[in-house]
ZAKOL-226195 format. One record per residue (C-alpha): residue number from 1; residue in three letters; y, x, z negated. Coordinates in steps of 0.02 Angstrom, whole numbers. Each point is the difference from the previous one (the first is absolute). Last residue first. Layout:
residues N
> resi|resn|north|east|up
> NUM|ALA|Y|X|Z
...
***
This chain:
residues 380
> resi|resn|north|east|up
> 380|UNK|-527|-1273|-1120
> 379|UNK|171|25|-82
> 378|UNK|-40|35|-183
> 377|UNK|169|13|-90
> 376|UNK|34|156|-103
> 375|UNK|155|52|94
> 374|UNK|-105|-8|159
> 373|UNK|-187|-6|-34
> 372|UNK|-127|22|138
> 371|UNK|-181|-57|-11
> 370|UNK|-167|38|85
> 369|UNK|46|144|115
> 368|UNK|-155|81|73
> 367|UNK|-7|183|-49
> 366|UNK|-191|10|0
> 365|UNK|8|18|-191
> 364|UNK|98|-162|-10
> 363|UNK|188|5|15
> 362|UNK|132|-75|-114
> 361|UNK|178|36|55
> 360|UNK|138|3|-131
> 359|UNK|188|-28|-2
> 358|UNK|32|-24|-186
> 357|UNK|172|80|9
> 356|UNK|8|160|-100
> 355|UNK|53|13|-182
> 354|UNK|-167|64|-64
> 353|UNK|-102|79|138
> 352|UNK|-100|-49|153
> 351|UNK|102|94|127
> 350|UNK|88|-27|167
> 349|UNK|141|-116|-54
> 348|UNK|140|5|-128
> 347|UNK|137|67|113
> 346|UNK|-8|17|189
> 345|UNK|95|159|44
> 344|UNK|-68|8|176
> 343|UNK|-98|162|-19
> 342|UNK|-54|-32|-179
> 341|UNK|-64|-175|38
> 340|UNK|-92|57|155
> 339|UNK|-75|147|-93
> 338|UNK|-62|-113|-139
> 337|UNK|-82|-134|107
> 336|UNK|-145|46|113
> 335|UNK|25|189|10
> 334|UNK|1|24|-189
> 333|UNK|-156|-108|-9
> 332|UNK|-96|135|93
> 331|UNK|21|119|-148
> 330|UNK|-67|-116|-136
> 329|UNK|-130|-56|127
> 328|UNK|-74|174|-10
> 327|UNK|-10|85|170
> 326|UNK|-160|-11|101
> 325|UNK|104|19|158
> 324|UNK|-92|-109|125
> 323|UNK|-70|-135|-115
> 322|UNK|154|-20|-109
> 321|UNK|111|4|154
> 320|UNK|-105|-133|86
> 319|UNK|-2|-116|-151
> 318|UNK|189|14|-21
> 317|UNK|23|-41|184
> 316|UNK|-111|-153|-22
> 315|UNK|114|-57|-143
> 314|UNK|151|6|114
> 313|UNK|-61|-106|144
> 312|UNK|-3|95|163
> 311|UNK|26|-93|164
> 310|UNK|108|142|64
> 309|UNK|152|23|109
> 308|UNK|-18|-16|187
> 307|UNK|-110|144|57
> 306|UNK|43|27|183
> 305|UNK|-107|-93|128
> 304|UNK|123|2|145
> 303|UNK|32|-186|12
> 302|UNK|-99|-103|-125
> 301|UNK|69|112|-137
> 300|UNK|-136|53|-119
> 299|UNK|-59|-63|-170
> 298|UNK|-166|63|-71
> 297|UNK|-85|-121|-122
> 296|UNK|-157|-15|106
> 295|UNK|106|-50|149
> 294|UNK|182|-53|-19
> 293|UNK|101|-24|159
> 292|UNK|189|12|-8
> 291|UNK|137|-79|106
> 290|UNK|174|69|-32
> 289|UNK|135|-111|-78
> 288|UNK|22|105|-156
> 287|UNK|-187|13|-22
> 286|UNK|-94|-148|70
> 285|UNK|-172|-76|-23
> 284|UNK|-171|-5|82
> 283|UNK|-173|-9|-75
> 282|UNK|-125|93|-107
> 281|UNK|0|53|-184
> 280|UNK|127|-136|-52
> 279|UNK|55|68|-171
> 278|UNK|123|123|77
> 277|UNK|48|-40|178
> 276|UNK|177|-55|-46
> 275|UNK|45|179|-45
> 274|UNK|-46|123|-134
> 273|UNK|89|168|-15
> 272|UNK|-121|12|-149
> 271|UNK|85|128|-110
> 270|UNK|-55|141|-115
> 269|UNK|140|113|-59
> 268|UNK|-40|183|-27
> 267|UNK|127|119|-78
> 266|UNK|-63|-11|-181
> 265|UNK|-175|44|63
> 264|UNK|64|173|44
> 263|UNK|-50|31|182
> 262|UNK|-141|111|58
> 261|UNK|-158|-83|-67
> 260|UNK|62|-178|23
> 259|UNK|63|42|174
> 258|UNK|-159|90|54
> 257|UNK|-115|-136|-66
> 256|UNK|103|-130|93
> 255|UNK|-16|103|158
> 254|UNK|-189|6|-26
> 253|UNK|-5|-190|-17
> 252|UNK|92|-19|166
> 251|UNK|178|-65|-13
> 250|UNK|55|-151|101
> 249|UNK|-182|-56|0
> 248|UNK|-71|47|-172
> 247|UNK|106|-140|-76
> 246|UNK|107|103|-119
> 245|UNK|168|-23|85
> 244|UNK|93|142|-89
> 243|UNK|187|9|-35
> 242|UNK|43|181|-41
> 241|UNK|134|51|-124
> 240|UNK|97|158|39
> 239|UNK|28|116|-148
> 238|UNK|-156|108|19
> 237|UNK|53|55|174
> 236|UNK|-144|82|96
> 235|UNK|-111|-151|30
> 234|UNK|143|-111|58
> 233|UNK|77|138|105
> 232|UNK|-167|33|84
> 231|UNK|-18|-183|48
> 230|UNK|181|-5|59
> 229|UNK|-17|149|115
> 228|UNK|-94|160|-42
> 227|UNK|65|89|153
> 226|UNK|-100|151|60
> 225|UNK|-164|-40|-89
> 224|UNK|15|-186|34
> 223|UNK|3|-145|-123
> 222|UNK|41|-163|86
> 221|UNK|169|-73|49
> 220|UNK|14|-179|-62
> 219|UNK|-59|-175|46
> 218|UNK|-140|5|-131
> 217|UNK|-39|146|-114
> 216|UNK|96|-72|-147
> 215|UNK|36|-186|8
> 214|UNK|186|35|-36
> 213|UNK|51|171|-68
> 212|UNK|107|-15|-156
> 211|UNK|151|78|-89
> 210|UNK|136|30|130
> 209|UNK|167|36|-84
> 208|UNK|105|109|117
> 207|UNK|-93|158|-54
> 206|UNK|-160|-93|39
> 205|UNK|65|-39|174
> 204|UNK|34|185|28
> 203|UNK|-177|43|-57
> 202|UNK|-72|-134|113
> 201|UNK|99|71|145
> 200|UNK|-65|175|-38
> 199|UNK|-180|-63|-7
> 198|UNK|26|-74|172
> 197|UNK|35|-184|29
> 196|UNK|-84|-95|141
> 195|UNK|22|-164|-96
> 194|UNK|-73|-170|-40
> 193|UNK|43|17|-185
> 192|UNK|93|103|-129
> 191|UNK|42|-93|-162
> 190|UNK|169|-35|-78
> 189|UNK|16|-70|-176
> 188|UNK|152|-115|-12
> 187|UNK|116|15|-150
> 186|UNK|157|-31|103
> 185|UNK|52|183|-14
> 184|UNK|-173|45|65
> 183|UNK|27|-107|154
> 182|UNK|156|101|41
> 181|UNK|-99|163|1
> 180|UNK|-141|-77|101
> 179|UNK|127|-67|127
> 178|UNK|81|171|15
> 177|UNK|-171|81|19
> 176|UNK|-46|-118|141
> 175|UNK|159|30|101
> 174|UNK|-101|38|157
> 173|UNK|-186|-42|-17
> 172|UNK|-126|131|-59
> 171|UNK|3|-70|-177
> 170|UNK|-86|-160|59
> 169|UNK|41|-137|-126
> 168|UNK|-90|-102|-133
> 167|UNK|109|-86|-131
> 166|UNK|-63|-41|-174
> 165|UNK|85|-112|-131
> 164|UNK|106|-93|127
> 163|UNK|69|-127|-123
> 162|UNK|21|-173|79
> 161|UNK|160|-67|79
> 160|UNK|117|149|-24
> 159|UNK|-143|118|42
> 158|UNK|-19|-80|172
> 157|UNK|184|27|43
> 156|UNK|-3|175|-75
> 155|UNK|-147|49|112
> 154|UNK|94|-56|155
> 153|UNK|155|96|-57
> 152|UNK|-103|158|-25
> 151|UNK|-40|12|185
> 150|UNK|-146|102|66
> 149|UNK|-15|-21|189
> 148|UNK|-107|-142|67
> 147|UNK|-179|-61|22
> 146|UNK|-6|-184|47
> 145|UNK|-91|18|167
> 144|UNK|-126|118|-81
> 143|UNK|-86|-138|-102
> 142|UNK|-87|90|-144
> 141|UNK|-189|13|17
> 140|UNK|5|188|32
> 139|UNK|183|42|24
> 138|UNK|-31|188|5
> 137|UNK|75|31|173
> 136|UNK|132|-132|-36
> 135|UNK|66|101|-149
> 134|UNK|60|-104|-148
> 133|UNK|159|-83|-62
> 132|UNK|-64|-180|5
> 131|UNK|-96|35|-108
> 130|UNK|-100|-39|-157
> 129|UNK|114|-89|-125
> 128|UNK|-99|-14|-162
> 127|UNK|78|-142|-97
> 126|UNK|44|-28|-181
> 125|UNK|-55|-43|-177
> 124|UNK|-138|-117|60
> 123|UNK|-111|-55|-144
> 122|UNK|-160|-89|47
> 121|UNK|-20|-190|-10
> 120|UNK|147|-111|-50
> 119|UNK|133|127|46
> 118|UNK|142|-128|-22
> 117|UNK|159|83|62
> 116|UNK|-105|127|93
> 115|UNK|-68|-135|116
> 114|UNK|176|-43|59
> 113|UNK|40|185|19
> 112|UNK|-152|16|114
> 111|UNK|69|-136|114
> 110|UNK|172|81|-1
> 109|UNK|-75|170|43
> 108|UNK|-97|-80|142
> 107|UNK|161|-75|69
> 106|UNK|87|169|-9
> 105|UNK|-149|82|87
> 104|UNK|10|-133|136
> 103|UNK|183|35|37
> 102|UNK|-35|188|-2
> 101|UNK|-129|-15|139
> 100|UNK|-175|52|-59
> 99|UNK|-92|159|-47
> 98|UNK|-111|-58|-141
> 97|UNK|23|-71|-175
> 96|UNK|-92|30|-163
> 95|UNK|-1|-120|-146
> 94|UNK|-6|118|-152
> 93|UNK|-138|-58|-116
> 92|UNK|-29|-2|-188
> 91|UNK|-150|-81|-85
> 90|UNK|-137|54|120
> 89|UNK|-177|-29|-65
> 88|UNK|-63|-36|176
> 87|UNK|-10|-190|-28
> 86|UNK|182|6|-58
> 85|UNK|46|63|173
> 84|UNK|-50|-170|70
> 83|UNK|134|-88|-102
> 82|UNK|135|120|59
> 81|UNK|-58|-16|181
> 80|UNK|1|-190|-13
> 79|UNK|173|-3|-81
> 78|UNK|70|113|136
> 77|UNK|-78|-109|135
> 76|UNK|68|-157|-85
> 75|UNK|173|75|4
> 74|UNK|-7|30|187
> 73|UNK|68|150|92
> 72|UNK|-166|24|89
> 71|UNK|52|183|-19
> 70|UNK|-78|3|-174
> 69|UNK|-165|-41|86
> 68|UNK|-131|-133|-39
> 67|UNK|-179|-13|66
> 66|UNK|-83|50|-166
> 65|UNK|119|138|-51
> 64|UNK|167|76|48
> 63|UNK|111|150|26
> 62|UNK|-55|107|-148
> 61|UNK|79|162|-62
> 60|UNK|51|17|-183
> 59|UNK|-162|-72|-68
> 58|UNK|5|12|-190
> 57|UNK|-168|-33|-83
> 56|UNK|-3|-90|-168
> 55|UNK|-45|123|-137
> 54|UNK|-189|8|1
> 53|UNK|-123|-96|-110
> 52|UNK|-177|42|53
> 51|UNK|-134|-128|-42
> 50|UNK|-101|-1|-160
> 49|UNK|-4|-189|-19
> 48|UNK|189|-18|23
> 47|UNK|2|-140|-129
> 46|UNK|170|-87|4
> 45|UNK|63|-66|-165
> 44|UNK|146|-121|-29
> 43|UNK|113|-44|-145
> 42|UNK|-38|156|-100
> 41|UNK|-70|61|-165
> 40|UNK|-3|187|-25
> 39|UNK|-153|104|46
> 38|UNK|-116|61|-136
> 37|UNK|-130|63|124
> 36|UNK|32|17|185
> 35|UNK|23|187|3
> 34|UNK|132|125|54
> 33|UNK|140|-129|-10
> 32|UNK|152|8|114
> 31|UNK|149|-86|-81
> 30|UNK|157|-100|42
> 29|UNK|-23|-10|189
> 28|UNK|141|-111|61
> 27|UNK|-5|-173|79
> 26|UNK|47|-99|-154
> 25|UNK|-122|93|-111
> 24|UNK|-149|91|74
> 23|UNK|-138|92|-94
> 22|UNK|-117|101|108
> 21|UNK|-176|29|-63
> 20|UNK|-120|144|12
> 19|UNK|-179|39|39
> 18|UNK|-1|149|118
> 17|UNK|173|66|-41
> 16|UNK|68|121|129
> 15|UNK|175|74|-4
> 14|UNK|72|143|103
> 13|UNK|93|-122|113
> 12|UNK|-77|-171|-37
> 11|UNK|-177|-67|6
> 10|UNK|-59|-124|-132
> 9|UNK|-182|-54|3
> 8|UNK|35|-171|-76
> 7|UNK|-99|-95|-130
> 6|UNK|155|-103|-47
> 5|UNK|159|-56|87
> 4|UNK|101|-75|-142
> 3|UNK|145|-121|23
> 2|UNK|147|-41|-114
> 1|UNK|131|-132|43
***
């Protein structure tokens, strides 16, 4: 089966073709054409009509979408989130958990593993386990009653059911570095989250195997001139990858400018941290069993008012970053797909190039997603 996506404004890391075509054979990109003349014959043609063609976005941190939450522990919820993510241009997603009892986390892992066996919508190579080994003082929208001491055996139990691709932990907790070190031997990327860690503690965690900082700037020690904290550590260390919620709420536009100006683009990973309130604009929902109110696309806990994840949809984050930073799209695209793939060892995704999976997001010039291809199949 050969497909051609024609009249496409192709955007890939360090590649821009304003009127190109993408040739797809049996789910793989077999050629990228710099013009739409003299194209080979094919079984199916899709006219992009001048729209952007991005590598499919990779969202490594998202709890839910459109009223559904991973912690619903329901297969239909996982399927609904996966299907909804396609409307954002996302082709790979890590279902993300919250601080919950171990018994429930094991059940959620089994539910996600059931979806992973089929993966009928977006690809799900593994889970992002956020918590439960965090600091209560920085719990944010995590349920503090289930916070507990770091324990590698709990992580191993989950990982045995569904791969724990990313694991968020507070490095300031006792035994955290030992757990991070063991997680690395299992092939799990550890990320610092919901923590009062100092720069020195982040450095020690990095020596143990820490590679990421979860939802950078949120639920972590801020930059201070006498202790630079987690925010300072993330800006100072060129090796640590920063997850950014690019919604203009969790991180002010000026903060986004600062990060993109200061940090090598190769170390930035755009995420949504979306929850059940995404796609509903206004209303009520839950996040890991906690009641949340969404007003004007801002989600807050009903009790206490803390920000409760985001309602961001991925393509809107891309639009905001393009507007705020003024960076070329060929640079921004590294933070939407390529960096995620490189960081997590995901092969054959993250670029529009010969030999790569035909995971492609079509966006109009206002960054609205109009079509998403997974392995060359149009899904919308």
